[in-house]
N, CA, C, O and CB atoms as a CASP TS submission, in Angstrom:
PFRMAT TS
TARGET T0000
AUTHOR 0000-0000-0000
METHOD Language model
MODEL 1
PARENT N/A
ATOM      1  N   HIS     1     119.981  55.550 107.303  1.00  0.00           N
ATOM      2  CA  HIS     1     119.210  54.640 107.501  1.00  0.00           C
ATOM      3  C   HIS     1     117.707  55.589 106.811  1.00  0.00           C
ATOM      4  O   HIS     1     117.212  56.538 107.419  1.00  0.00           O
ATOM      5  CB  HIS     1     119.327  54.093 109.209  1.00  0.00           C
ATOM      6  N   LYS     2     117.415  55.300 106.055  1.00  0.00           N
ATOM      7  CA  LYS     2     115.343  55.431 105.471  1.00  0.00           C
ATOM      8  C   LYS     2     114.608  55.925 106.511  1.00  0.00           C
ATOM      9  O   LYS     2     114.033  57.011 106.571  1.00  0.00           O
ATOM     10  CB  LYS     2     114.317  53.732 105.117  1.00  0.00           C
ATOM     11  N   SER     3     114.682  54.799 107.566  1.00  0.00           N
ATOM     12  CA  SER     3     113.151  54.968 108.233  1.00  0.00           C
ATOM     13  C   SER     3     113.966  56.642 109.160  1.00  0.00           C
ATOM     14  O   SER     3     113.516  57.769 108.950  1.00  0.00           O
ATOM     15  CB  SER     3     112.400  53.014 109.686  1.00  0.00           C
ATOM     16  N   VAL     4     115.181  56.357 110.133  1.00  0.00           N
ATOM     17  CA  VAL     4     115.540  57.420 110.908  1.00  0.00           C
ATOM     18  C   VAL     4     115.371  58.704 110.175  1.00  0.00           C
ATOM     19  O   VAL     4     115.287  59.750 110.820  1.00  0.00           O
ATOM     20  CB  VAL     4     116.869  57.253 111.372  1.00  0.00           C
ATOM     21  N   GLU     5     115.297  58.704 108.432  1.00  0.00           N
ATOM     22  CA  GLU     5     115.649  60.149 108.073  1.00  0.00           C
ATOM     23  C   GLU     5     114.098  60.541 107.911  1.00  0.00           C
ATOM     24  O   GLU     5     113.830  61.742 107.951  1.00  0.00           O
ATOM     25  CB  GLU     5     116.742  60.400 106.570  1.00  0.00           C
ATOM     26  N   THR     6     113.224  59.760 107.758  1.00  0.00           N
ATOM     27  CA  THR     6     111.753  60.083 107.951  1.00  0.00           C
ATOM     28  C   THR     6     111.377  60.649 109.370  1.00  0.00           C
ATOM     29  O   THR     6     110.880  61.656 109.875  1.00  0.00           O
ATOM     30  CB  THR     6     110.917  58.785 107.708  1.00  0.00           C
ATOM     31  N   THR     7     111.935  59.338 109.748  1.00  0.00           N
ATOM     32  CA  THR     7     111.410  59.999 111.115  1.00  0.00           C
ATOM     33  C   THR     7     111.689  61.171 111.741  1.00  0.00           C
ATOM     34  O   THR     7     111.082  61.565 112.737  1.00  0.00           O
ATOM     35  CB  THR     7     111.654  59.327 112.018  1.00  0.00           C
ATOM     36  N   MET     8     112.934  61.978 110.989  1.00  0.00           N
ATOM     37  CA  MET     8     113.530  63.267 111.470  1.00  0.00           C
ATOM     38  C   MET     8     112.542  64.327 110.645  1.00  0.00           C
ATOM     39  O   MET     8     111.827  65.091 111.294  1.00  0.00           O
ATOM     40  CB  MET     8     115.320  63.417 111.079  1.00  0.00           C
ATOM     41  N   ILE     9     112.533  64.338 109.533  1.00  0.00           N
ATOM     42  CA  ILE     9     112.038  65.277 108.599  1.00  0.00           C
ATOM     43  C   ILE     9     110.193  64.856 108.857  1.00  0.00           C
ATOM     44  O   ILE     9     109.533  65.793 108.409  1.00  0.00           O
ATOM     45  CB  ILE     9     112.842  64.959 106.800  1.00  0.00           C
ATOM     46  N   TYR    10     109.439  63.930 109.337  1.00  0.00           N
ATOM     47  CA  TYR    10     108.389  63.974 110.056  1.00  0.00           C
ATOM     48  C   TYR    10     108.138  64.473 111.418  1.00  0.00           C
ATOM     49  O   TYR    10     107.082  64.966 111.814  1.00  0.00           O
ATOM     50  CB  TYR    10     108.102  62.999 110.026  1.00  0.00           C
ATOM     51  N   THR    11     109.342  64.274 112.173  1.00  0.00           N
ATOM     52  CA  THR    11     109.103  65.202 113.713  1.00  0.00           C
ATOM     53  C   THR    11     109.384  66.849 113.778  1.00  0.00           C
ATOM     54  O   THR    11     108.970  67.660 114.606  1.00  0.00           O
ATOM     55  CB  THR    11     110.259  64.578 114.933  1.00  0.00           C
ATOM     56  N   HIS    12     110.391  67.089 112.394  1.00  0.00           N
ATOM     57  CA  HIS    12     110.905  68.172 111.676  1.00  0.00           C
ATOM     58  C   HIS    12     109.237  68.976 111.052  1.00  0.00           C
ATOM     59  O   HIS    12     109.129  70.198 111.148  1.00  0.00           O
ATOM     60  CB  HIS    12     112.155  67.467 110.312  1.00  0.00           C
ATOM     61  N   VAL    13     108.332  68.323 110.587  1.00  0.00           N
ATOM     62  CA  VAL    13     107.554  69.049 109.840  1.00  0.00           C
ATOM     63  C   VAL    13     106.172  69.343 111.081  1.00  0.00           C
ATOM     64  O   VAL    13     105.413  70.218 110.665  1.00  0.00           O
ATOM     65  CB  VAL    13     107.206  68.137 108.292  1.00  0.00           C
ATOM     66  N   VAL    14     105.955  69.040 111.815  1.00  0.00           N
ATOM     67  CA  VAL    14     105.197  68.334 113.244  1.00  0.00           C
ATOM     68  C   VAL    14     105.318  69.571 113.902  1.00  0.00           C
ATOM     69  O   VAL    14     104.423  70.397 114.083  1.00  0.00           O
ATOM     70  CB  VAL    14     106.003  66.873 114.196  1.00  0.00           C
ATOM     71  N   ALA    15     107.064  69.664 114.410  1.00  0.00           N
ATOM     72  CA  ALA    15     107.353  70.996 115.002  1.00  0.00           C
ATOM     73  C   ALA    15     107.000  72.580 114.511  1.00  0.00           C
ATOM     74  O   ALA    15     106.593  73.603 115.061  1.00  0.00           O
ATOM     75  CB  ALA    15     108.636  70.935 115.062  1.00  0.00           C
ATOM     76  N   GLU    16     107.457  72.110 112.955  1.00  0.00           N
ATOM     77  CA  GLU    16     106.608  73.305 112.262  1.00  0.00           C
ATOM     78  C   GLU    16     104.884  73.831 112.039  1.00  0.00           C
ATOM     79  O   GLU    16     104.472  74.887 111.561  1.00  0.00           O
ATOM     80  CB  GLU    16     107.000  73.112 111.048  1.00  0.00           C
ATOM     81  N   MET    17     104.471  73.202 112.331  1.00  0.00           N
ATOM     82  CA  MET    17     103.031  73.021 112.583  1.00  0.00           C
ATOM     83  C   MET    17     103.122  73.750 113.338  1.00  0.00           C
ATOM     84  O   MET    17     102.975  74.971 113.286  1.00  0.00           O
ATOM     85  CB  MET    17     102.351  71.876 112.919  1.00  0.00           C
ATOM     86  N   ASN    18     103.481  72.836 114.466  1.00  0.00           N
ATOM     87  CA  ASN    18     102.532  73.224 116.005  1.00  0.00           C
ATOM     88  C   ASN    18     103.768  74.791 116.186  1.00  0.00           C
ATOM     89  O   ASN    18     103.398  75.675 116.958  1.00  0.00           O
ATOM     90  CB  ASN    18     102.690  71.388 117.928  1.00  0.00           C
ATOM     91  N   LYS    19     104.868  74.938 115.587  1.00  0.00           N
ATOM     92  CA  LYS    19     104.381  76.812 115.578  1.00  0.00           C
ATOM     93  C   LYS    19     103.721  77.725 114.556  1.00  0.00           C
ATOM     94  O   LYS    19     103.616  78.952 114.548  1.00  0.00           O
ATOM     95  CB  LYS    19     105.573  77.668 115.664  1.00  0.00           C
ATOM     96  N   ALA    20     103.392  76.996 113.877  1.00  0.00           N
ATOM     97  CA  ALA    20     102.320  77.513 113.172  1.00  0.00           C
ATOM     98  C   ALA    20     101.540  78.252 113.812  1.00  0.00           C
ATOM     99  O   ALA    20     101.435  79.478 113.777  1.00  0.00           O
ATOM    100  CB  ALA    20     101.637  76.688 112.653  1.00  0.00           C
ATOM    101  N   LYS    21     100.960  77.461 114.433  1.00  0.00           N
ATOM    102  CA  LYS    21      99.346  77.102 115.608  1.00  0.00           C
ATOM    103  C   LYS    21      99.630  77.841 116.544  1.00  0.00           C
ATOM    104  O   LYS    21      98.737  78.226 117.299  1.00  0.00           O
ATOM    105  CB  LYS    21      98.976  75.423 116.405  1.00  0.00           C
ATOM    106  N   LEU    22     100.933  78.215 116.724  1.00  0.00           N
ATOM    107  CA  LEU    22     101.198  78.756 118.435  1.00  0.00           C
ATOM    108  C   LEU    22     101.318  79.853 118.242  1.00  0.00           C
ATOM    109  O   LEU    22     101.248  80.661 119.168  1.00  0.00           O
ATOM    110  CB  LEU    22     102.438  78.320 119.381  1.00  0.00           C
ATOM    111  N   VAL    23     101.709  80.514 115.979  1.00  0.00           N
ATOM    112  CA  VAL    23     102.231  82.092 116.369  1.00  0.00           C
ATOM    113  C   VAL    23     100.666  82.551 115.655  1.00  0.00           C
ATOM    114  O   VAL    23     100.135  83.638 115.883  1.00  0.00           O
ATOM    115  CB  VAL    23     104.134  82.878 115.397  1.00  0.00           C
ATOM    116  N   SER    24     100.079  81.481 114.760  1.00  0.00           N
ATOM    117  CA  SER    24      99.031  82.283 114.042  1.00  0.00           C
ATOM    118  C   SER    24      97.621  82.964 115.412  1.00  0.00           C
ATOM    119  O   SER    24      96.958  83.996 115.312  1.00  0.00           O
ATOM    120  CB  SER    24      98.274  80.944 112.650  1.00  0.00           C
ATOM    121  N   PRO    25      97.592  82.110 116.348  1.00  0.00           N
ATOM    122  CA  PRO    25      96.660  83.253 117.275  1.00  0.00           C
ATOM    123  C   PRO    25      97.360  83.898 117.836  1.00  0.00           C
ATOM    124  O   PRO    25      96.810  84.722 118.566  1.00  0.00           O
ATOM    125  CB  PRO    25      95.726  82.871 118.314  1.00  0.00           C
ATOM    126  N   LEU    26      98.246  83.894 117.825  1.00  0.00           N
ATOM    127  CA  LEU    26      99.524  86.144 118.571  1.00  0.00           C
ATOM    128  C   LEU    26      99.192  86.848 117.121  1.00  0.00           C
ATOM    129  O   LEU    26      98.810  88.008 117.271  1.00  0.00           O
ATOM    130  CB  LEU    26     102.636  86.106 118.817  1.00  0.00           C
ATOM    131  N   ASP    27      99.234  86.530 116.124  1.00  0.00           N
ATOM    132  CA  ASP    27      99.226  87.739 115.338  1.00  0.00           C
ATOM    133  C   ASP    27      97.896  88.198 114.801  1.00  0.00           C
ATOM    134  O   ASP    27      97.761  89.385 114.501  1.00  0.00           O
ATOM    135  CB  ASP    27     100.109  87.571 114.246  1.00  0.00           C
ATOM    136  N   MET    28      96.983  87.414 114.669  1.00  0.00           N
ATOM    137  CA  MET    28      95.387  87.568 114.675  1.00  0.00           C
ATOM    138  C   MET    28      95.109  88.672 116.098  1.00  0.00           C
ATOM    139  O   MET    28      93.965  89.010 116.403  1.00  0.00           O
ATOM    140  CB  MET    28      94.508  85.735 114.910  1.00  0.00           C
TER
END
């Protein structure tokens, strides 16, 4: 189902962005 796939991809992208935000301050 297309909308389910899109939701999964969107959730994954948001999770990756959140991880990047959490890691960035620690890197600096």
